[in-house]
C-alpha positions as CSV (number, residue, x, y, z in Angstrom):
1,X,-5.8,-7.3,-1.0
2,X,-3.4,-7.3,-4.0
3,X,0.3,-6.8,-3.2
4,X,1.8,-3.8,-5.0
5,X,5.2,-2.2,-5.3
6,X,6.2,0.3,-2.6
7,X,6.2,3.0,-5.2
8,X,2.6,2.3,-6.1
9,X,1.7,2.3,-2.4
10,X,3.2,5.7,-2.0
11,X,0.9,7.2,-4.6
12,X,-2.2,5.6,-2.9
13,X,-4.4,7.8,-0.7
14,X,-3.7,5.2,2.0
15,X,-0.9,2.8,2.8
16,X,-2.1,-0.8,2.0
17,X,0.7,-2.1,4.2
18,X,-0.6,-0.3,7.2
19,X,-3.7,-2.5,7.4
20,X,-1.5,-5.5,8.2
21,X,-0.2,-3.8,11.4
């Protein structure tokens, strides 16, 4: 998965950082 800024992640329908938890 491509790393994005937190601001971009906020606009996503899902949080890409959550999949690492």
